[in-house]
N, C-alpha and C positions, 0 to 999 in steps of 0.2 A: 192252276196248271203249273207244270214245272217251269223253271227258269228258261227264258227264251234263249236259244242258241243263235245270237245275232250274227256270228261269224263262225265258219268251220275251221277255226285255228286254235281254239283253246285246248290245252292239255289238261284234262279234267281228272282230279283225284276223287275216287268214289269211296265214301265210308258207308258200309252197308252191314245189315244183319243177315246172317246166313242160317239156313235150316237144311240139314241133310235129309233127303227124302228116301223112302224105300224104293227098291227095284221095281220096275214095271212088270206086269203079268207076262209070263212066257208065251201066252197065246196072242198078245197084241202085235200086229205086224207094223213095224216102224223102222225108220232108218237107224243105223248104228254107226258109231265113230270110234276110231282110235284117238287118244288124247295125248298131246305132247305138252309138258310143262316147259316153258321156254328157259327156265332157270333164272339166275340173278347175276348182277354185276358186283356182288359183295354186300349189298344192302338188302333190306327186307321186302321192298315193294317194287312193282312196276305199274305203268299206266300207259295210256295211248290217246290218240286224237279221235274225236267223234266226228261224224259227217265228213270223213276224209278217206282216201284210199290208203289204208295202212297194210293191206294184204294184197299182193299181186297174184297173177294166175299161175305162178311157179311156187307158191307157198312161202314167199319171202315176206316177213312180218316186221314192220317198223314200229318202234315204240320208245319208251323212256324208262330207265331203271335207276333206283337208288344204288349208289356205290357205298363203300365203307369210308370214304373221305369226308372229313368235316367241312361243312360249308363256312367259308371265312366271312360271308356276308350275314349269316344268320344272327338275328331274326329278320333282317331286311331281305327282300326277295323281289324278283321281277315277275309280275302276274302272268306274263306270256310263257314263262318257263313252268311255273306251278302256281296254283291259285291261292296257296297259303304257305307260310314259312315252314321249312323243314330243316333239321340240323345237318342232314347229309346232302352231299352233292349228288345231283341227278344227271345222268348222261344219256344222250341219244343212243339207241340200240337198233340192231338189225339182226333178226333171226334168219339164217340162210344156210342151207346144206347141213342142217343139224347142229349148227353152232350159233350161240348168241354173241354177236360182236359188239364191243364197246366202240362206237364210232368216234368218240372224242379222245380215246386213249386212256390207259389205266391211271396215269398220274396227273391228268388234267384237273385242276381245281375249279374250273369254270363250269357252271351248269349249262346243260344243253338239252334239246328235245327234237326228235324227228316227227314230222307232221304228215309226210306223204312219201310213198315209194312208187316208182314207175315200173314198167314191165321187166326191165333188166336189173332191178335192184338198186338203182340210184335213188338216194333219199335226200329230201330237203327239210330244213327246219331252221333252228336258231341256236346260237351259243353266246354266252356272255363274253365280253371282251376285256374285263378287268377294270372298267371305268364305271363311275357313278354318273348317271344322267343328271345334270344340274337342274333340269326342269321338274323331273319327277322324284328325284332323290333315291331311286332304286337302281340296281345294276343295269347297265346298258346291254342290249343284245344285238347281234349281227346275223345276217343271213348266211346259211351254210348249205353247200351241196356236197354230199358224201358219195363218192363213187370211184371206181378204178383204184381203190387202195389209198385214196387221199381225201382230205377235207379241204374244200375250196371256199374262200371268202368271196362273196359275190359283189362286194363294193357297196356304195351308198349314193344317196342323192344330195349329200352335203350336210345332213343332220346327224343326230345322235343315235337313232334307232332304225333298224332295218329288219324286216321279217319276211322270209320266203315261206309261201303257203302251199303251193302245189307245183308239180313238174309233169311234163308230158313225156312221151317216149322219144322225143327229139332232144331231150335235155333242155328244153325251154322252161324257164322258171318264172312264176309270177308271185307277187306279194305286195307289200306296201312299205314305204320308207319315208322318214322325215327329211325335209330339205332345210335350207337355212333362212326361209322367209318367215318372219314372225306371224303368228296366227293365234288370235284370242279365242277362236272357235275350235282349236285343235282337239280332235275327237277323243284322244287318249291323254290329253293334258301334256303333250310333248312340247308345247310352247312354239312350235313351228308347224308349217303345213305338212300334211301327210299325203303322199301321192302314190297311186297305183304304179307299179313298174313291171316291165318285161325284161328279163335277163336272157340274152341269147348270144352264144359264141363269145363270151367274155365281156359283153357290153350290157350295162343296165340303162334302160330307157324309161323316162317319165312318160306315162301314157296320157297325161293331162287330166281334165275333169269335165263335168257337165255344166260348168259355170261357177262353181264354188271353190273354196280353198282346198278341200280334202277329197281324196278318192282312195278306193281300196280295190285291189285285184285279188280274187279268191280262187278262181279255177281257170285252167287252160286245158283244152282237148288236143288231140293229135292233129287237128286241122289248123291249130294256132289260134282258134277263137278263144277269147278271154271274157269271163264274166266277173262282174264286180258291182260296186256301189259308189256313188259320188254325191256330195253336196251339189245342189243345183244353183245356189246363190250364196251371198254373204250375209243374208238377212235371217236371223233366228225366228222361228215360229213361236208364238206366245205360249202354246201348250207344252212344247218339248224343250224350248230353250236353245235349239240348234236349227240350222237351215234344213229345208226339205232334203231328204236322203232318198235317191231313186236308183234303180238298177241300170246297168249298161251291158251291152255286148260289144266288145272291141274286135274288129276284124280288118285286116289289110290296111292298118293305119287309121281307121275311122272308129270313133267311139259313138255307138248308136244308143240314144236315150230310149229306154223301154217304159211302157206305161205302168200305172199302178191302179189300185182300187179306190183311190181318192183321198187317202190319208197322206201324211207328210213323212212317213217312215216305211220303207220297203227294203227288205234284206234278202240277198241272194243266198241260196243254200245248195246249189249243185248245177253241173253242166254236163251234158252227155256228148257223144260223138256226132250226133245229128245237129248239134247247135241249139238244142232245147235247154231251157233253164228252169229251175224251181226256185221258189222264194216264199217269203212271208210278207204280205202286204197289209197295212192297216187301212181300215175303212175310215171315212170322214169322221173326225173327232178323235182319232188316234187312241181309241180304247180297245176295240175289237179288231182282230186280224184274221185273215184267211190264208191258207196255203194256195199258191198260184203256180201255174205252169205257163211259160212263154214258149210257144212253138209255132213255127211258120209265120212269124210276125204278129201273132195274136196272143193275148193274155187270156188264160182260162182260170176262172175262179173255181177252185176245187171244193168250195163250201165246207161244211162241218158235219159231224155226227150228231147234230142237234144242239150243241153248245154254242158259245159265242166266238170261239177261236179254234183255229187249227194251224198246224205247223208241219212243213215237210222236212224230211231228213236226207232223202236220197232218191235218185231216179236211175232207171236202166236205159239202154239204147232203144227200147220199144216205147219210151215215154210213159212207162208205168212208174207211179210215184208212191212212196211210202212216207209215213210220218205219224203224227198223233193228233187227236182232236178231243176237245172237251165234249162231254156228254151233257144232256139237259141237266141243269142244276149247277153247272160250272164247278164241280168238285172233282169228279172222276174223269179220267181221260183214257181212251183206247187207241191202240195202233190202228192205222188204216192202210188200205191199198186203193189207190185211184187208178182205174183202168178204163179207157175209152168212155169217159164221161160218167162213170159210176164210182161212187165211194163205198168201199166195203169195210165194214167193222171187223177187225181181226179178233176181237175178244181178248181174253186173258187165259193164262194157265188156270185151271180150276182152283177156286178158293181165293184167287187174287182179285184185287179191285181195279187196278190200272195197268196199262201197258204202253210201250212205245216201240214202234218199228224203226230200226236203225239203218238197214241196208237191204237191197234187193239185187239179184243177178238176172241174167238174161233168161233163165229158166223159171223166173218168177218165184224163186225161193226167197223167203223173207226171214231175216233174223232180227232179234230185238231183246227187250227186257220186260218182264212182268213182275208186279209186286204190289206194294201197299201205298201207292200214290205218293211217291217221294222216296221210297226205299225199294230199290230193285232187289228181288229175291231169286227169280228164275230166269235164266237165259232161255230164249225160245227159238224154234224153227217153225215157220208157217209155210205149208205148201199144200196144194190141192184141196184147199178149203179147211185144213185142219192144223191146229196149233199143237206142237210137241214141246214138252219141257225137256230141254237138252240134258238136264241132270238125270233123267231117266234112261239116257242113252250112252252114258259114260261110266267108267269104273266108280265104285264107292270110294269115299274119302275126299272127294272134290265137290265143291259147290260153285257152279257157274251162275253169275248174276247178270252179266251183260254180254250179249252177243252183238258185236259192233260192226263187223264187216264179213261178207261172204263173197268168194270169188267164183269164177266160172266152173271150177272143178268141184264146187260145193264145199270147199274148206272154209272154216269159220274161225274168226278171231274173237276171243272172249276174254273177259275179266272174271276172276274168281278167287277161290282160296282153297288150300289143301288143309286137311285136318292136322292139328299140331302147330299151326301158325296162330299168331295173335289175331284177334277179331278183325282188325283193320289192315292186316298185311295182305295187300292185294297182289295177285300174281297174274301173269299173262299166259294164256293157253291157246293152242292151235288144235282144232278138231279136224280130222281127216276122215271122209266116208270110207266105210268098209268096201273092199273091192267089189266090182260088179259080179253078179252071179251067185252071191251068197244068199241063201234062203232067209229072208227077213222074218219069216214065220217060225223059224226054229227057236231053240232056247234063247231067251233074251240075254242070258249071261254070256253066250258064246260071242266071241269077237269083241267083247267089251274090254279092250286092252289099254293099259296105262303105259305109255311109251315115253321113256326118258332117253333121248338120243345119245349115242356114244359121244357126240361132239360136246354136249352139255357136261357129261361126266368128265371128259378130258379138260374142258374149260375150268371146271371146279378144281381139278387137280393142279392145273397150271397156276390158278390163282393162289392156292395154298403154298406153292413153292415160290411165288413171286414172279413167275414167268408167264404173265398173262398174255394170251394171244389177242391181238387186235386186228382190225381189218387190213392194216398196212403190212402185216407180217407175210 
């Protein structure tokens, strides 16, 4: 099974193999999309966060792009910015109103990344501060909130590292931060305790823990409920080498300890507006794990598709859950939809062996990736019991490999590549459904429009002249 996504915070660079497929039959009735290439910030690649809200319902798209600036720390790097060393500086980005904005500013030599965007386009993430963490040896990062034309530093809890992970529509931010208390069990090797925080109206508050030294806040909804994980003691378990890690739901100043499936590791993977949570809970022995849903005070074991493990990635406000599960034999995995007690196998794009579902909206439209069990090849849309290869529904010359987020308008955030780029030059794309009323049974090439917005063209022109437009302009 693919690597476990223990936290929905990692900015993941995907190296994939692409295959351009032929157009679909003109007789096949399927949804169709216009395709927008978000452009670049001067470098070759872009990337984004998985299991996070990177696309809001107004089509604003948060991500991270290479610049043309040389990274002064290379080959040293902070793994929360990028999972491996790159020679170019990467900056947090926001695509809004047809323009790709550099949230860190064109001349900033510090790496940054945007992780979450709320309904008004305010984004949170992290940015290096120019210092080297004495415990880890890599560049330190600080929490950032980008909005209203400015970048705001959210403060800290006394330690060297602070990460903001998600933001609600009230501009309340959650994440985790190091304090100054020595901690031999520090989860990321920070040397001090790491604590869940809530930032609200200029103040950062330590949310405490479930009894151990470290805690993490990962999600906050518009009701102010916060989901996260915490050590429950200071005593390491012999099998894992760390204390028991359990989920919590924080509300009105109280951190409530949620149940698990009996193992010593449980990871939270999402929170909806009803206060329901998803996660991955290990069974006794900490070898196999199942996707779980906590709803109305109860834990629901979502089971598997016949294999030993399953993992959720997202849930909507109807408590429908998506993710992936191992099949019998523990080699292949398929995306799943869990709905009202039933686990549905989503299958794959024809010819592929594996798939993962990454997001679901309130219309039960599901997006994800299908491929060769470790190599994503085809971004997909699943709806009404059928899986569509999104590459069949867009212009030629682009190969989409990951569909990562879908909003209530049916717009889809994707990773992919255009012809003419190097094999691993990953780009970000926004798919927008063709307007209602178009006959989807008509010629499949009709409406298959490649859209490069005027704002992107203007941005490229400004960059060439040295007059780069930034969010504060």
